[in-house]
LODOMAR-873039 format. One record per residue (C-alpha): residue number from 1; residue in one letter; x, y, z. Coordinates in Angstrom, 2 decimals, padded with zeros to 5 digits. Example, Ala and Ser with C-alpha at 12.3 -4.5 7.8 and 13.67 -1.06 7.14 Angstrom:
1,A,012.30,-004.50,007.80
2,S,013.67,-001.06,007.14
REM end
This chain:
1,X,089.58,115.20,084.99
2,X,086.59,116.65,084.21
3,X,084.64,113.70,086.55
4,X,086.73,114.92,089.59
5,X,085.46,118.59,088.65
6,X,081.70,117.25,088.81
7,X,082.17,115.19,091.64
8,X,083.98,117.93,093.96
9,X,080.86,120.14,092.90
10,X,078.19,117.57,093.77
11,X,080.33,117.07,097.28
12,X,080.05,121.08,097.48
13,X,076.28,120.81,097.35
14,X,076.20,117.98,099.16
15,X,077.58,119.39,102.38
16,X,074.98,122.13,102.61
17,X,072.64,119.54,103.86
18,X,074.71,116.83,105.10
19,X,073.55,114.51,102.47
20,X,069.39,115.56,103.36
21,X,067.10,116.68,101.29
22,X,067.52,120.26,100.31
23,X,065.32,123.09,099.21
24,X,067.28,125.22,097.01
25,X,067.15,127.17,093.88
26,X,069.01,127.07,090.50
27,X,071.06,130.29,091.43
28,X,071.82,128.92,094.68
29,X,073.12,125.65,093.32
30,X,075.24,127.94,091.13
31,X,076.76,129.68,093.98
32,X,077.43,126.82,096.08
33,X,079.30,124.94,092.98
34,X,080.71,128.38,091.74
35,X,079.55,128.05,088.17
36,X,076.90,129.74,086.03
37,X,073.26,128.91,086.31
38,X,073.22,127.65,082.55
39,X,075.91,125.06,083.51
40,X,073.94,123.95,086.87
41,X,071.39,122.69,084.54
42,X,073.67,120.77,082.49
43,X,075.38,118.97,085.57
44,X,071.99,118.45,087.62
45,X,070.71,116.75,084.14
46,X,074.52,114.89,084.11
47,X,073.52,114.01,088.01
48,X,070.46,112.61,087.69
49,X,070.90,110.62,084.72
50,X,074.19,109.04,086.83
51,X,071.71,108.39,089.43
52,X,073.53,110.43,091.74
53,X,070.82,112.51,092.81
54,X,066.87,113.38,092.14
55,X,066.05,116.55,091.33
56,X,062.45,118.00,091.35
57,X,062.01,121.41,090.03
58,X,058.99,123.65,090.45
59,X,057.75,126.20,087.27
60,X,058.70,129.82,087.53
61,X,061.84,131.75,087.28
62,X,063.31,131.42,090.59
63,X,061.25,129.28,092.12
64,X,063.02,126.74,094.77
65,X,063.00,123.17,093.77
66,X,064.01,120.16,095.96
67,X,067.36,118.21,095.68
68,X,067.13,114.34,096.94
69,X,070.63,112.69,097.34
70,X,070.97,109.39,096.30
71,X,074.81,108.33,096.70
72,X,077.56,110.32,099.08
73,X,080.59,111.92,097.74
74,X,082.57,109.37,099.30
75,X,080.96,106.22,097.92
76,X,081.60,108.28,094.36
77,X,084.78,108.42,094.90
78,X,085.67,105.12,096.08
79,X,084.07,103.93,092.54
80,X,086.21,106.37,090.78
81,X,089.17,105.66,092.08
82,X,088.50,101.71,091.70
83,X,087.74,102.30,088.11
84,X,090.95,104.42,087.41
85,X,093.08,101.62,089.08
86,X,091.40,098.98,087.39
87,X,092.23,100.99,084.21
88,X,096.11,101.05,085.16
89,X,095.83,104.81,085.68
90,X,096.88,105.47,089.33
91,X,097.99,108.80,088.71
92,X,094.40,109.69,087.94
93,X,093.37,107.71,091.14
94,X,095.68,109.87,092.88
95,X,093.83,113.13,091.96
96,X,091.15,111.70,093.81
97,X,093.18,111.24,097.32
98,X,093.69,114.75,098.78
99,X,090.13,115.61,098.31
100,X,088.98,113.05,100.92
101,X,092.17,112.77,103.24
102,X,090.08,111.66,105.92
103,X,088.35,108.91,104.16
104,X,091.35,107.72,102.60
105,X,091.92,104.39,104.47
106,X,088.50,103.40,104.05
107,X,088.96,104.25,100.12
108,X,092.34,102.28,099.99
109,X,091.11,099.18,101.83
110,X,090.04,097.51,098.56
111,X,092.81,098.23,096.37
112,X,095.50,096.62,098.49
113,X,097.43,093.52,097.82
114,X,098.06,091.69,094.73
115,X,095.09,092.01,092.07
116,X,094.87,091.70,088.41
117,X,093.86,095.25,086.93
118,X,093.64,096.00,082.84
119,X,095.36,092.44,082.26
120,X,098.34,093.58,084.35
121,X,099.42,091.79,087.76
122,X,099.99,095.05,090.61
123,X,100.90,094.85,093.78
124,X,099.69,097.37,096.47
125,X,101.44,097.80,099.58
126,X,100.14,099.97,102.27
127,X,103.22,101.86,103.83
128,X,102.74,104.06,106.98
129,X,105.26,107.21,106.33
130,X,106.30,109.28,103.19
131,X,109.14,107.98,101.33
132,X,112.17,110.18,101.10
133,X,113.41,110.92,096.89
134,X,115.26,107.96,095.83
135,X,118.74,109.56,095.91
136,X,121.20,107.14,096.27
137,X,124.22,108.93,097.82
138,X,122.22,110.32,100.87
139,X,119.49,107.90,101.75
140,X,119.11,106.74,104.84
141,X,115.85,104.50,105.40
142,X,115.76,100.90,104.98
143,X,112.67,100.92,102.58
144,X,114.52,103.66,100.84
145,X,117.28,101.82,100.38
146,X,115.42,098.70,099.34
147,X,113.63,100.65,096.66
148,X,116.97,102.35,095.28
149,X,118.69,098.51,094.67
150,X,115.24,097.95,092.68
151,X,115.12,101.12,090.14
152,X,119.11,101.81,089.99
153,X,121.84,099.26,089.26
154,X,125.40,099.61,089.60
155,X,128.61,098.32,087.74
156,X,127.97,095.25,090.31
157,X,125.83,094.23,093.06
158,X,125.99,092.10,096.33
159,X,124.54,088.76,096.43
160,X,125.80,087.20,100.15
161,X,129.20,088.05,100.67
162,X,130.12,088.16,097.22
163,X,130.07,090.94,094.54
164,X,129.14,089.85,091.41
165,X,128.43,091.53,087.58
166,X,125.64,093.76,087.18
167,X,126.02,096.39,084.62
168,X,129.52,095.19,083.83
169,X,129.23,091.79,082.54
170,X,132.69,091.01,084.16
171,X,135.96,092.75,085.23
172,X,139.96,092.28,085.05
173,X,142.22,093.53,087.60
174,X,145.91,094.05,086.69
175,X,148.60,092.01,088.75
176,X,149.26,094.79,091.22
177,X,145.80,095.82,092.04
178,X,146.15,098.87,091.08
179,X,143.98,098.97,087.39
180,X,140.45,097.59,087.10
181,X,138.56,097.06,083.79
182,X,134.79,096.88,083.85
183,X,133.39,095.67,080.38
184,X,130.16,096.48,080.02
185,X,127.06,094.39,079.01
186,X,126.22,095.14,075.18
187,X,122.86,097.07,074.30
188,X,122.15,098.44,078.25
189,X,119.35,101.06,078.12
190,X,117.88,103.43,080.47
191,X,114.26,103.53,081.59
192,X,113.31,105.89,079.05
193,X,114.51,103.74,076.46
194,X,118.01,105.77,075.69
195,X,121.12,103.38,075.24
196,X,123.71,103.60,078.02
197,X,127.21,104.39,076.94
198,X,130.47,104.07,079.11
199,X,130.72,108.42,079.12
200,X,127.61,108.40,080.97
201,X,128.69,105.83,083.78
202,X,131.68,107.68,083.75
203,X,130.25,111.19,084.57
204,X,127.94,109.50,087.29
205,X,131.13,107.78,088.75
206,X,133.05,110.75,088.84
207,X,130.01,112.81,090.12
208,X,129.45,109.98,093.23
209,X,133.42,110.59,094.23
210,X,133.52,114.30,094.48
211,X,130.32,113.60,096.99
212,X,130.98,113.74,100.53
213,X,130.10,109.63,101.01
214,X,131.13,108.92,097.98
215,X,134.84,110.32,098.55
216,X,135.27,108.33,101.58
217,X,134.02,105.31,100.05
218,X,135.89,105.33,097.24
219,X,139.10,106.96,098.42
220,X,141.19,104.80,096.77
221,X,140.18,106.06,093.20
222,X,142.59,107.81,091.63
223,X,141.04,107.89,087.72
224,X,137.94,106.68,085.91
225,X,138.47,106.91,082.24
226,X,136.70,104.93,078.90
227,X,139.31,102.28,077.64
228,X,136.69,101.50,075.17
229,X,132.86,102.39,074.32
230,X,131.76,099.50,076.54
231,X,134.78,099.08,079.32
232,X,135.72,101.81,082.35
233,X,138.79,101.64,083.56
234,X,139.14,102.67,087.29
235,X,142.96,103.60,088.42
236,X,143.86,103.42,091.85
237,X,146.34,105.43,094.29
238,X,146.33,101.99,096.46
239,X,145.08,098.56,095.88
240,X,141.84,098.05,097.21
241,X,140.02,094.61,096.63
242,X,136.57,095.96,098.19
243,X,136.45,097.91,094.93
244,X,133.80,095.68,093.61
245,X,131.85,095.64,096.56
246,X,132.04,099.37,097.28
247,X,130.77,100.01,093.33
248,X,127.62,097.78,094.20
249,X,126.96,099.55,097.57
250,X,123.72,101.93,097.66
251,X,125.74,105.06,097.22
252,X,127.57,104.00,094.10
253,X,124.27,103.02,092.40
254,X,124.32,104.95,088.58
255,X,121.21,107.13,088.07
256,X,121.33,108.80,084.73
257,X,123.99,111.75,084.93
258,X,121.28,114.42,083.77
259,X,117.93,112.65,085.47
260,X,118.44,111.58,088.83
261,X,115.08,109.61,089.00
262,X,116.04,107.65,085.66
263,X,118.22,104.43,086.00
264,X,118.29,100.82,084.60
265,X,117.51,098.43,087.52
266,X,114.35,095.90,086.78
267,X,111.82,098.35,087.99
268,X,111.21,101.97,086.72
269,X,110.21,104.83,089.21
270,X,106.42,106.26,087.43
271,X,105.23,108.40,090.28
272,X,106.84,109.48,093.38
273,X,104.45,111.83,095.67
274,X,103.39,112.14,099.13
275,X,100.64,109.60,098.48
276,X,101.68,106.93,095.92
277,X,105.10,105.90,094.63
278,X,104.56,103.71,091.34
279,X,107.05,101.23,090.17
280,X,106.54,099.67,086.52
281,X,108.71,097.04,085.23
282,X,111.37,098.12,082.86
283,X,111.14,096.00,079.94
284,X,114.96,096.49,078.53
285,X,116.42,095.53,081.94
286,X,119.54,093.17,081.24
287,X,118.47,090.68,083.93
288,X,115.52,088.22,084.10
289,X,112.64,090.63,083.67
290,X,110.28,091.01,086.80
291,X,107.10,089.02,086.70
292,X,104.78,091.78,088.30
293,X,103.59,094.74,086.03
294,X,103.69,097.06,088.76
295,X,104.34,097.84,092.53
296,X,102.54,100.68,093.94
297,X,103.17,102.15,097.82
298,X,099.99,103.80,099.07
299,X,101.48,106.09,101.65
300,X,098.30,106.09,104.04
301,X,098.86,106.74,107.82
302,X,095.35,106.33,108.41
303,X,095.65,102.76,107.79
304,X,097.97,102.22,110.64
305,X,095.08,103.72,113.28
306,X,094.93,100.69,115.99
307,X,091.11,101.79,116.34
308,X,090.86,101.14,112.31
309,X,093.16,097.92,112.43
310,X,096.17,098.17,111.02
311,X,097.97,096.07,107.98
312,X,101.61,096.71,109.63
313,X,102.36,095.77,113.23
314,X,105.82,097.82,112.84
315,X,107.68,098.63,110.10
316,X,109.97,095.54,110.09
317,X,106.95,093.79,110.06
318,X,105.35,094.45,106.25
319,X,101.74,093.08,105.64
320,X,100.57,093.33,102.16
321,X,097.05,093.38,101.82
322,X,093.57,095.13,103.19
323,X,092.06,095.19,106.71
324,X,089.54,093.02,105.58
325,X,091.85,090.54,104.65
326,X,093.94,090.62,107.80
327,X,092.46,087.29,108.93
328,X,093.73,085.59,106.01
329,X,097.04,087.09,106.03
330,X,100.10,084.84,106.96
331,X,104.00,085.54,107.74
332,X,105.08,084.11,104.65
333,X,109.34,084.28,105.37
334,X,110.83,085.53,108.80
335,X,114.52,086.39,109.69
336,X,116.40,088.04,112.39
337,X,118.04,090.91,110.80
338,X,121.74,091.03,110.80
339,X,121.81,094.84,111.32
340,X,121.64,096.06,115.12
341,X,120.71,098.86,117.26
342,X,123.88,099.64,119.26
343,X,125.45,101.12,122.58
344,X,128.38,103.28,122.19
345,X,130.78,104.89,124.89
346,X,132.53,108.16,123.53
347,X,136.17,109.16,124.78
348,X,134.54,112.43,126.08
349,X,132.81,110.54,129.15
350,X,136.01,110.07,130.39
351,X,135.39,106.77,131.90
352,X,138.40,103.95,132.90
353,X,137.91,100.71,130.95
354,X,136.37,099.64,134.54
355,X,133.69,102.20,134.10
356,X,133.01,101.44,130.61
357,X,133.04,097.89,131.15
358,X,130.69,098.09,133.82
359,X,128.24,099.84,132.16
360,X,128.07,097.28,128.76
361,X,127.60,094.53,131.40
362,X,125.07,096.09,133.16
363,X,123.19,096.67,130.00
364,X,123.63,092.70,128.72
365,X,123.30,091.33,132.49
366,X,120.27,093.21,134.01
367,X,117.90,091.86,130.94
368,X,117.15,095.38,130.05
369,X,116.87,094.68,126.63
370,X,114.38,091.71,127.34
371,X,112.19,093.71,129.69
372,X,111.83,096.73,127.15
373,X,107.95,097.29,126.61
374,X,107.82,096.65,123.18
375,X,105.37,094.51,121.06
376,X,106.27,090.73,121.40
377,X,108.44,089.06,119.13
378,X,109.42,092.55,117.44
379,X,113.35,092.33,118.65
380,X,115.77,089.60,119.81
381,X,118.62,090.77,122.23
382,X,122.03,090.48,120.84
383,X,124.93,088.53,122.03
384,X,126.98,088.66,118.51
385,X,127.91,091.56,116.50
386,X,127.86,089.14,113.34
387,X,127.61,085.42,113.59
388,X,130.36,084.17,115.46
389,X,131.60,087.93,116.49
390,X,130.83,087.12,119.91
391,X,130.16,090.00,122.77
392,X,132.62,090.03,125.77
393,X,131.49,088.28,128.74
394,X,131.64,091.61,131.29
395,X,130.25,091.36,134.80
396,X,129.29,093.94,136.63
397,X,132.04,095.33,139.18
398,X,130.83,095.37,142.47
399,X,131.81,099.15,144.55
400,X,132.53,100.51,141.21
401,X,131.43,104.20,141.05
402,X,130.74,105.97,137.83
403,X,130.33,109.93,136.82
404,X,127.55,111.76,138.49
405,X,126.18,112.67,135.23
406,X,126.57,111.64,131.58
407,X,124.69,112.27,128.65
408,X,123.14,110.15,125.88
409,X,122.36,111.12,122.49
410,X,120.45,108.52,120.22
411,X,118.57,108.51,117.19
412,X,115.65,106.25,115.61
413,X,114.54,104.01,115.68
414,X,111.74,104.72,118.09
415,X,112.57,101.45,120.01
416,X,115.93,103.13,121.28
417,X,113.52,105.61,123.17
418,X,112.13,103.02,125.43
419,X,115.70,101.80,125.54
420,X,117.08,105.30,126.70
421,X,114.45,105.51,129.55
422,X,115.46,101.96,130.89
423,X,119.28,102.95,130.63
424,X,118.29,106.21,132.32
425,X,116.48,104.38,135.21
426,X,119.52,101.52,135.50
427,X,122.32,104.26,135.81
428,X,120.34,106.25,137.80
429,X,120.50,103.32,140.49
430,X,124.09,103.44,140.25
431,X,124.22,106.97,141.40
432,X,124.23,108.44,137.68
433,X,122.46,111.04,136.07
434,X,121.99,110.09,132.56
435,X,120.83,113.36,130.67
436,X,119.02,112.32,126.94
437,X,119.25,114.15,123.70
438,X,116.92,112.70,120.75
439,X,118.08,113.54,117.43
440,X,115.19,112.79,114.85
441,X,116.94,111.64,112.42
442,X,118.07,107.88,111.06
443,X,121.69,108.62,111.02
444,X,124.47,110.99,112.45
445,X,124.97,112.93,109.13
446,X,125.10,116.82,110.05
447,X,124.43,116.22,113.57
448,X,126.20,118.90,115.33
449,X,126.13,117.82,118.87
450,X,127.42,114.24,118.34
451,X,131.07,115.08,119.77
452,X,129.03,116.15,123.04
453,X,127.81,112.64,123.67
454,X,129.20,110.36,126.35
455,X,127.15,107.31,125.19
456,X,125.40,107.27,121.79
457,X,122.68,104.94,120.25
458,X,122.14,104.51,117.15
459,X,120.90,101.74,114.39
460,X,123.56,099.98,111.98
461,X,121.73,098.76,108.64
462,X,123.34,095.27,107.45
463,X,122.29,094.07,104.01
464,X,124.19,091.87,101.79
465,X,127.71,091.16,102.38
466,X,127.51,091.71,106.22
467,X,131.42,092.34,106.57
468,X,131.91,094.93,103.45
469,X,129.07,096.59,105.30
470,X,130.76,097.24,108.77
471,X,134.26,098.10,107.19
472,X,131.98,100.61,104.95
473,X,130.74,101.67,108.69
474,X,133.88,102.66,110.33
475,X,134.75,104.52,106.90
476,X,131.31,106.55,106.44
477,X,129.65,107.03,109.60
478,X,130.76,110.52,111.95
479,X,129.95,108.21,114.72
480,X,133.75,106.71,114.84
481,X,136.09,110.23,114.69
482,X,133.55,111.41,117.52
483,X,134.07,108.43,119.91
484,X,137.37,107.50,119.45
485,X,140.36,109.45,120.12
486,X,142.60,111.09,117.25
487,X,145.28,108.21,117.87
488,X,142.86,105.31,117.83
489,X,140.76,106.59,114.95
490,X,144.58,107.35,113.09
491,X,145.23,103.77,113.49
492,X,141.85,102.52,112.51
493,X,142.35,104.08,109.43
494,X,145.74,102.56,108.59
495,X,144.15,099.17,109.55
496,X,141.46,099.52,106.96
497,X,143.90,100.89,104.48
498,X,146.04,098.07,104.98
499,X,143.31,095.07,104.69
500,X,141.74,096.26,101.43
501,X,144.81,095.51,099.94
502,X,144.44,091.65,100.59
503,X,143.22,090.04,097.55
504,X,142.05,086.88,099.78
505,X,138.39,087.92,100.98
506,X,138.56,085.59,103.59
507,X,141.62,087.30,105.06
508,X,139.89,090.61,104.98
509,X,136.84,088.94,107.10
510,X,139.33,087.79,109.62
511,X,141.18,091.47,109.50
512,X,137.59,092.95,110.28
513,X,136.63,090.51,112.73
514,X,139.63,091.44,114.71
515,X,139.00,095.49,114.57
516,X,135.43,095.03,115.86
517,X,136.33,092.58,118.30
518,X,138.68,094.79,119.52
519,X,136.22,097.68,119.57
520,X,133.96,095.83,121.63
521,X,136.69,094.50,124.26
522,X,137.35,098.00,124.64
523,X,133.96,098.80,125.42
524,X,133.90,101.22,122.73
525,X,130.48,099.96,121.25
526,X,128.43,096.53,121.85
527,X,125.30,095.58,119.71
528,X,121.75,095.33,121.90
529,X,119.23,094.14,119.72
530,X,118.51,092.64,116.19
531,X,114.87,092.87,114.74
532,X,112.59,089.80,113.49
533,X,112.16,091.23,110.24
534,X,108.56,089.32,108.64
535,X,106.58,089.88,105.67
536,X,103.09,088.56,105.61
537,X,100.67,088.04,102.32
538,X,097.40,086.83,101.15
539,X,096.99,083.30,099.45
540,X,097.15,084.88,096.07
541,X,100.59,086.71,096.28
542,X,103.46,084.29,095.84
543,X,107.19,084.51,095.36
544,X,107.62,086.76,098.51
545,X,111.16,085.93,100.35
546,X,112.52,088.38,102.79
547,X,115.77,089.45,101.62
548,X,118.82,090.77,104.00
549,X,117.08,094.29,104.21
550,X,113.63,092.90,105.56
551,X,112.05,093.64,102.22
552,X,111.71,091.27,099.27
553,X,112.73,091.18,095.58
554,X,109.91,092.56,093.94
555,X,110.98,090.71,090.35
556,X,110.44,087.39,092.16
557,X,106.85,088.05,093.36
558,X,103.87,086.80,091.33
559,X,100.41,086.73,091.23
560,X,098.19,083.78,089.69
561,X,096.24,085.30,086.92
562,X,092.21,085.23,087.24
563,X,091.67,082.03,085.23
564,X,088.84,079.34,086.20
565,X,090.24,076.04,085.79
566,X,087.84,073.22,086.34
REM end
């Protein structure tokens, strides 16, 4: 953009005197602006006409004149940014950001929240970190998984405990449960307008099955074929009545086989940079169209500086709006997460049943979780793994002796660091020295030291279909073969294989509860705490309702148009 170049040149001149009147010559200005003297005269005229500065020249070649600055570069940059955003061109506004990184928080403040710009309703959300590329098969972050479900579709999707049709209009299952026929909706389109065909979906499914997580999730799949131009056939080695749920999971969402950024969901990905992620409504979406035209994440860690004020207390407590609007923001939706942070005890610890149960009892009966030095209202101590799946009522065993040393390996979220320190102190009082190992990631994928852990702490995200999610957790997470001995791991896989063959979902749910209740009673694992999800919004943003991921359906949010009604 020519305007940005002019502003950059103006800023270089400004920096010579930090905005104070400057005695200089045309040749010196040309050196500061890296251009010819002829072009400098053009720039000076443009800047004066725009009321950026006043140039008082003196007659005579090489004579020094005086520059009086009337506007600061930061002020001008903010105006340009607002102009580009109002025109609905955030990609141009984005070009203004890197050159003023220190002032980013101040520049962004007026643009956050819900606004109508260029007659288009736009929702801008401040966010505290860079978002990973949206690759459904390998996503770990909660925000990324939520975004993936806004951008991509699967053959099915999860609503509550059920899997319902999405790209597929419906499906049929053979009597023996070994063949599934997914009948596609006609006239499906990718985000770039190309018609979706069964061959593309077949190709993407085959890519998923060939991946590490896909191979585990879809282990029962024998073959994917096209029964018709609008019908995919999936044949199985053995019956799997979780199949529709599996095909709705994040790792089985279906990007375009030749372009992983293109999907078929209600939102299309327009920009994904280190500073801005922009989604726009997909006009050919096969479901209900979004009420918002665009949703933007502005990645601005400066907005979360305590000294500046913040529009987000914590990643699970989202606020939509600018700093000056904080007083008006009200919690519009809250819920306790079904997902939880957990403590697991591995086979390497060599603990007796009594010792393992003693540690679990100490954790739950000592008030350790309640006393964590965290923000009030952020977490809720767990007393059940899922509603109705109660934690055993273990009590500390007087006189029991723990090993002299144990190791604890834990990953994000950061709350687990506070938990690790307190657990270290708790076990030290029992005569056990706990060595801490922090893995700065969101899961255990590709962590080579997991099998060396005695104790493990991590986070289990749960969105829709919580029972199915825990079944997938057993299949996909490297945690389980690391903490369970080979025989028990083999038995567990046999149990999963058997229960998936029940066509009645209630039977599968009951069987999964038995599996996890046994794991808890064996003191292999226990939930520690759940998060208190919360989203706050200004009064002019409607339709905000928290979903199971702790986010909200972007397609349901809306902003009243700026119409004066007398």
